[in-house]
N, C-alpha and C positions, 0 to 999 in steps of 0.2 A: 607229346603231340602224336596222334596216330597217323598212319599213312594217308587216310582220306583227308584229314585236316591239313596236312602238309601239302597234299596235292591241290586242294582248293586254294591254299595260300599261294602256291606256285602259279596257278592259273590266274588268280586275281592280279598278281604282279605283272603279268603280260597282257591282261585284258583291260586293266583299269583305264588306260588311255582311250578306250573306245566306248566310254560311257554314253555319249550322245548317240552313237550308232546302235548301241544295245537298246536305247530308249526307242529309237525308230523301229527296231526289230520287234520290240515288245508291243508297240502299237499295232503293227501289222499282224502279229500273232493273235492279239486280242480281236482284231477285226476279222481275221480268217476264222477264228473260233466262233465268234458271234454269228457269222454268216453260215457256218456249218451247222450249228445247233438250232438256228432259226429256220433252216431249210425244211426240216420235217413238219414244222408248224404250217409253213406255206403249202406243203404238200397236202396236209390235212385239210387246210382251207380249200384247196383246189378240189379235193374229193367231196367236201361239203357242197361247194358251189356246183359241181358236176351232178351230184345227187339231186340237188334242188332243181337244176335245169331239166334233168331227165323227168322228174316228177311233174314239173310245170308243163313240159312238152306234151306228155301223155294226157294230162288233165285238160289242157287247152284244146286238144283235139275234139273233146266232147262239149265244148262251150256252146256251140250252136244248138245242139240237141237239148241241153239243159235250159237254154233260154226259150226255145220253142215250147218245152214242157211247162215252164212257168207262165208263158204267155197264154197257153191253152187254159191253164187254171184261171187266170185273170179274165179270159174271154168267157169262160163258163159262168163267172160271176155276173157279167153283163147280160148273158143270155137268161140267167135266172131272174134278174131284175126285170128284164123285158117281159118274161112269161108272167110274173106276178102282177105287173102293171096291166097286162091284157086281161088277166082274170079279174082284177079290181074294176076294170072298165066294164066288163060283162055284167058283173054283179050290180054295178051302179045303174045300168040300163034296166035291170029287172026290178030293183028296189026304188029307183028314181032318186037315189041319194049318191053323194060322192063317197066312194070307198077308198080308204088309204091302204095301199098294198102292203105296208109294213105290218098292218094289224091282221093280215090274213093268216089263218092256221088251218090245219087239216080238219079241225072240229067245226069251224064256222063257214067253211066253203062246201056247197052242195056237191054231191058226187057227180051230178050231171055236168057241172062245170069242169071237174078234174078228169072227166072220162077221156078227154083227148090228150092227156099228159102221157109221155113215154112210160113204158112199163117199168115199175119200180120207183118212179118219181112221185114224190108227194109234195104237198104244200110246205110241209116242215123242211123237207130236204131242199126245196127251192129257197126257202128263207135262209137256211144255213149257207147255201151257195151264194146268195145275194149279199151276205155280210162280208164275203171275201173282198179285199181291195181289188179294184179294177185295174190298178197300175201294178204290173208284175214286180217292179222294183221294191214294192212295199210288202210283198208276201213274206211271211215268217211261219215257223212251226206253230206259233201260238194262234195265228188268225186263219190257218187253213185246217179244215175239219179232219179228224182222224181217218174218216172213210176215204178221203182223197189221198192222204199221206200213205195209207196202207197200200195204195196202188202204185207206189213209186219204186217197187223192187228193192226195198230196204234202204233207200236213200231218203234223207231228210230234206226239207225245204232249204235249210241253211247250206247243206252240201250242194244242192243244185244251184243255189244262189252264188256260192263260192266259185263253182265251175263256170257258171254263166258270166260272171263278172271278172273272171281271171284275165290277166294281161297276157299278151303273146310272150313266150319264153325268150330270155336274153342270155347270150353266151358271154356278156361283157365281164361279169365278176369272175367267171372261170378262166377266161383268157387273161385277165389282169393278174390273177394269182399265178398262172403258168409262166407269164412273162417275168414276173418278179422272181419266181423260182429259178428260171433260167439265168436271170441277171445275178442272183445270189451265187449260183454255181460258177459263173464266169468270174465274178469278183473274188470268190474264194480262191480260185486258181491263180489269179493275178497276185493276190496278197501273199499266197504261199511262195510263188516264184520270187517275189521281191525280198521277203525275209530270208529265203534260202540263199539267194545271191549275195545279200549283205553279209550273212553269217559266214558263207564260204570265203568271202573276201577278207573278213576279219581273221578267220582261222589261218588263211594263207599268209597274211602279214604277220600274225602272231608267231606261227611256227617258224617263219623265216627269221624273226627276231630271236626266237629260242635257239635256232641253229647258229646264228651269229654269236649269241651270248655264250653258247656252249663251246664253240670253237675258240672264242676269245679266252674263256676260262681255261680251256685245254692248253693254250699257249702260255698261261701264267702259272700252271701247276709245276710242282717240283718234280724232279726226276724220280723221286721215290714213288710217286703215283704210278708212273709207267712201269716201274719195276714190280709193283704189286698187282698190276692188272694186265690181263692178256690183251693183245691187240684186238682180237675179235670182240672182246667184251666192250672195249672203248668204242670200237666202230659201231657196235649195236646201239649205242646211245644215239648216234647220228642217223641210223637207219631204222631199225625195227621200233625202237622206243618213240622216236619222233613221228614215224609213220603211224603207229598205234594212236598216238595223241591226235594227230591230224585227222585220221579216218574216224575216230570216235567223236571228236568235236563236230565234224561235218555230218555225221550220221546219227550216232546215239544221242548226243547232247540235244540237237534240234528235235529228234524224235521224242525224247523224254519230255522236253519242255512243251512242245505243241500238243502232245497227247495228254499230258497232265492238265493243260488248259482246256482241252476238248472234254476230258472226263468231268472236270468241275462244271463246265458250261452245260453239259448234258444233264448233270444232277440238278442244276438250278432250273433248267427249262422243264424237265419232267415234273418237278414238284410245282412249278408255276402253272402247268397245264392241268394236271389232275393228281391230287395227292394219293388217292386209292391206286390208280394205275402206276404211279411212281413207286409206291411201296412194293407192288407186285414186281416191277422191273428190277429193283435192287435186292429182292428177297434172297437171291442165290449168291450175292456178293461175298458175305463173310466166309462161306465155305470155299469159294473160288480163291479168295485171297490167301486163306490158310494153306490150301493146296499149292498155290504158286510159291509161297515162302518156303515150304518144305522142298519143293523141286529146285528152287534157286540155290538153297543151301547145299543140297546133295550134288547138284551140277557143279558148283564151285569147288567142292571137296574133290571130286573126281577130275576136274579140270586142272587143279593144282597138282594132283598126282600125275596126271598125264604130262604136264610140263616138266615135272621132275624126271619122269621116266624117259621122256624124249631127250632131255639134257644129258642123262647118263648114257643113252644110246649114241648120241652124237659124240660124246667124249670117247666112248669105246671105239667108234668108227674112226675118229681122228687119230687115236693112238695106233690102231691097227694099220691104217693107211700109211701113217708116217713110218711105221716099222715093218712094212710089207716085205722088204728085202730080207730082213732077219727072219720073218715068219717062213718065207720060202726056203731060205737056207737051212733052217732047222726042221722043215717039213711039218709045220704046225698049222697048216691050212684048215684041217678038220677041226682042231681045237678052236681056232678063230671063228669058224662058221658056227660051231656049237655055242660059243659065248654070245655071238650075235643073235642067234635064234632065241636064246633065253631072254635077252634084253628086249628083243623085238616083240616077243610074245607078251611081255609085261606092258609094252606100249599098246599092243593090240587090245588087251583087256581093259586097260584104263581108258583108252580112246573110246572103246565101245560103251563103257559105263558113262563117260562124260557126255557122249553124243546121245545116248539113250535118255538120260535124265534131262538134258537140254531139249531134246526133241519132244518131250511130254507136254511142254507148256502150251504149244499151239493146239494140238487135238483136245487137250483138257479144256482150255478156254473156249474152243469152238463148241464143245459139248455143252458147257454152261450157257453159251450164247444161244444155242438151239433150244435148250430147256427154258430159258428166259423168254424166248420168242413164243414158245408154246403156251407158257403161263399168261403172257400178255394177250395172245389171241383168245384164250379161254376167258380171261377177265373182261376183255373188251366185248366179246360176244354176249356175256352176261349183262353188261351195262346196256348193250344194244337192245336186248330183249326185255329188260326189267326196269330200266331207269326212265321213268315218265318225264323227268325234268329235261331230257334231251330229245330233240327231234331225231328222226331216223337219219337224216342227212348229217346232222351234227355228230351223232354217234359213230357213223361210218368214218367221218373225218378224224375223230378222236382215235379210233382204232387204227387208221392208217398212219397217223402221227406216231403212235407208240410202237407200231411195228417197225417203223424207221428207227426210232430211238433204241429199241431192243436189239436191232441189227448192229447199231453203232456202239452200244454201251460197252461191250467187252473188247472191242478192238483197241481202245487206248490201253486197257489193262494188259492185253497180249503184247502190244508194242513196247510198253514200258518194261514188262518182265523180260522180254527178249533182249533188251538193251543193257541189262545189268552186266552181262559178260563183257560187252565192249567197254562199258564204263570202267570195269575192273582193270582192263588192259591199259586204259588211259591213266588210271590212278597208279598202277604199277610203273608205267613209263615215267610219269611225273616224279614218282618217288625215287626212281633210279637216277633221273636227272638231278633231283635235289641233292642226292648223296654226292654226286660229282661237284655240284655247285658249292657244297659245304666243305670240300677238300681244301686243305691249306695251300695257299699260294706262296710263291717264292718271296722271301723277305727282301724287300727293296728299301734301302735306307733313304729317308727323306733328305733331300739336298746332298746326295752321295758325292763323294769326291770323284773327279775324273781321273781315270788311270791312264797315264801317258806312257807307260812302259817301265821296264826294270833298268835301273841305273846302278844299283848296288848288289842286290841278290834276293834270294828267297829263303825264308826261315820258317821252318815248321817246328813249333815249340810245344812240347808236352801235350800233344793232342790225344784225346780219347774219343772214340766214336763207336756207336752201335746202331745197326738198322732196327733191331728189336730190343726193347728194354730188357736189361738183364743178360744180354748176350753180346758182350763187347767184341768188336772186330779189330779195333786198333787200341793199343794200350801204351800210353806215355811215349809216343813216337816223337823223336827229334831228328830233323834233317836240316842241315845248313848248306846252301848252294850259292856260290858267287855268280855274278853276272857273266854270261858267256860259257859257263860250265855245262857239260853234259853229265847228267846223273842217271844211272841205270838202277831200276828196282828189280831185284831178283828174289825168288822164293817159290815154295810149292803152291799149288792151287789152294785158294782160301786163306792165304797168308795176309791179305790186305793190300796188295799192290794196286789193283784197280781202284780200291776205295780211296787211297791217297790221291789218285788222279781226280776222282769225283769231287773230293773236298777242295782241291786247288782251283777248280773251276766253279765252285759253289753250287754244284748239283745238290749237295747236302751241306749243312753246317755242322761244325764239330760240337761234341758234347762238352769238351773241356779243352783248355789251351787255345791256340790260335795259329793261323797261317798268315805270315806277313810278307808283303812285297815292299822292299825298301823301308822296312820298319813300320808300315801301316797295315793294320789288320784288313784282310780282303773284304770283311763284312762292312767296312766303312766306304768302300768304293761303289760308285754307280754300277749296277749289275751289267747293263749293256756296254758301258765303257770297259769294264773288266774283261768281258768275254770277247770284245772286239780285238783285244790284244793277246788273247790266249788261243792258240790253235791246237786242235785235237784231231788225231787220226785214230779212230776206233778200230777195235779188232774186227768187227763185222762192218764192212763197207756198205754204204747205201747209195743207190743211184735213183734220181728222181725222173719223172716223166719229162720229156723235152729232148733237146739235142745234146750231144756230147759237150759242145761248147757251153750250153746252158748249165750243165752239171759242173763243169770246171769253174765257171764264174758265179756259182751259186752264192758264195759268200761275198762277192764283189761284183755287183750287177753292172757297174760301169767299166769293167775291164775291157781293154782293147783286144783285138784278135792277136796282135803281136805278143801281148802279155800271156794270153792263153797258150799260144804255141810254145813260148819260152818255158813255161812251167811243165808243159807236156813233154818237151825234150828233156828237161831236168829229171823227170821221173821215168824217162825211157818208154813212154807210151805213144809218142808222136808218130813213129813209123807205123805202128799198128793202126792208129786212127786214119792216117793217110791212105792205108791200104783198103779201107772201106769205100764202097762206091760213092757215098755221100760225104765222106770225110768227117769233118767236125760238125756237119749238119745231120749226121746220122741220128735218127730218133731212137730214144731209149724207152722201152716199155717192158712190162712184166713178162710178156710172152716171147721176148726176143732173147735168144740164148747166144748172141754174138760174143758176149764178154765172159771170159773166165773169171774165177774168183780173184786171181792175181791181178788181172787187168782192171777189174773194178776197184781193187785196192790202190792201184797206181793212179787211177783217176781221182780217187778220194784224197790221196796224198797231194796230187797236183792242185786240187781245190783248196786244201789247207795252205799250201805254200803261197798260192796266189794272194791270199789275204795278208801276207807278210807279217805274221804274228811275232810279238816280242818274246813270248814264252811258248815253246812248242812241247806238246805232250803226245807221245806215241805209245798207244796201248797195244803192244804185241802186233805191230803193223805188218810183220812178215810171217806171222804164224800160219797163215792160210795159203801160202804160195809155195811153188816148187823152187828147187835150188837155183835154176837159171834166173827166174823172176826175182828171187831173193837177192841175188847179186846185183841185179839192176836196181831194185828198190834200195839196197844198202848204199849204192853209190848216190842215189837220189837223196837219201837221208843224210849222208855226209855233207852233201852240198846244202841241204836245207838247214842242217844244224849249225853249220859254220857261222860263228858270230852270234849265235842265239843261245839263250838259256834254255835248256831242254831237259825233259824227264822222259826216260824210255823204259817201258816195261818189257823185259826181255824173256822170250821163251827159249830162243836159241842163243846160247851164251856167246857164240863167235861173232854175233852182231854188236856186242857191247864191249869187246876187248879193249877198245880205245877210249872208253868212258873215263872222264876225269874222276868220277866217284861211283862206286857200286855200293848200294845199300841192300843188305840181305834181310828180308822179313820172314818171320816164322811165327805162326799163331798170333799175328797182330803186333809183334814186337820186333824192334831192330836188334838183331843178334850179331851182325858183323857190318863193318863199314870200311872202305878203303878202295884203292884201285885194283886192277886185276892181279898184278904181280903180288901186291901186299896180301891179298886175300888167299891166293894160291899158296904162298909161303906160310900163311897162318895155319893151313892144314885143317881148317874147320869145315863148316857145312858147304860153303861155296866151293872150296877146293874139291871136296868129294863130288859135288854136283858137276863140276867142270870135268873132272877125270872120267866120271861115269858117262857123260854125254859125248865126250870126244873119243871114247873107246868105240862107239858105234858109228862115228863119222870118219 
């Protein structure tokens, strides 16, 4: 399973309980997308209605003139009929017969009768005029003579009729479209706000659950995990990794989802509006997508290099800062600066390359967007001029619609492309969290026995152990201790002394053999019950934030103040605490240098003694203190050890001279065993170590 698949599985695990909320989010995303992609159509309709209104407005301004012109034509027909009737009446008086004016022609009417007609007017022209309808509403290009139509300045009777009968222009359709457009924009904003808030809430709850789950997992991990990982790396899981996941989900995930929906919505709408214009709009897409893929691949390559170089630079700086005193003493500042500059220059180059490639995506997509816009305007203008199936107003509306779509079309592609980097951070973060979640937890036996304390003794039988396969640390170690005895482990660094202590508290489990308390293998005990009876004082003392009293009662929350003071006196730290202005209520924090290393160790020992452990383990508890403090701690240890079974790892042999048993380890094996006098008289490794150490003391 690759990192992406594992990351998706990880996200599903934490998001599956929000299925209903995601359904609501999907509905609002679809609604917002519909409103967004429909808005350009409404804008196009508005342009169409506006064009129609403007045309009607200017046309209607000439309606009275057109009507007067048509009325004059109809009035001319009446005048022609009257003139013909008068001529027919005159001829009837001359001939003594009734003459029908319809039968009059230029050939059968004497010149004497027509001499009074206006110049250029003939009986035939009057007859032509008389045939025109006298009601102007009935005038057409077919029943109006060419001679009259030629005098209309290029306009036809139907044009005049259309103008004369036109209605007063109305803004209703235009205003309705504009109000709908405004409503769409408002509803789009509301829908986007709702799904953003819902998604943010889900992400906040999910990352909170991730953080809880991660911390719970941390508390169940074996000590080996902490030995194998730096504190900063573990802390980064809770900070940068979770922050990357939260920021990505809040920004990139919503961004990709909404823009993908918007892109698909735009594709559907442009093809629904006009196929030819849609093909023009998407014509540059293949080249744009190819360029985007190339840029994303290159940007990721250099971003990975940048992270690697930054990591190496940070490691170098951490090393040099930690060893700054040694650098100053040896006069190596110039070398340190030179090494820094080499690594910093690598960071500069890879950062520039990563930013340069990442920065190309926006200008490139913007260029394709402008090119698409130009193509759409060109194609739309061509349709406007040449497509007879569309009115001018409709063509203007279509052009306005596709200009809007052309401006929107590449925005989703740009947004999706720019989000890949953030998505990669979330995938990396989820992968790192997955690795931690996959770590082995401490083995806790089902229905483990309750450990009530040691009544007989501790038996370490034939144990082998290795941290790494093939590299044994302990080999066939046997140690037997009776109840109440003090056992000291002595040996050179790396001999396995601390490892024995780790195994007795089940920080690790043995590879072979077993450790038994009163004859029962410690792996059979309930782990919490076991550790509640085993007290450990580590070589490096740790103080937690809070008061001194809080630190002493860390292992026993219900301890009384009297109990706290008693153990403080036992470890000879009481007087120092009382000398502080706030006494036991003095706050402990990382920036407070009130405590020396020895004083911290004394507080740590007091904390352990307060829990009244049945088995006490002291891991070189006096190795980091001065001689005076060592004597104080030694007295405290004698009081703490009294009556308890105890194991002591000794760095200074004079602290374990009174041990009931001293076990000497070398290369993971027990090479000597006995009390102090026996081992000195043996003249072996311990005797040599003892004499060499006391020569200097």
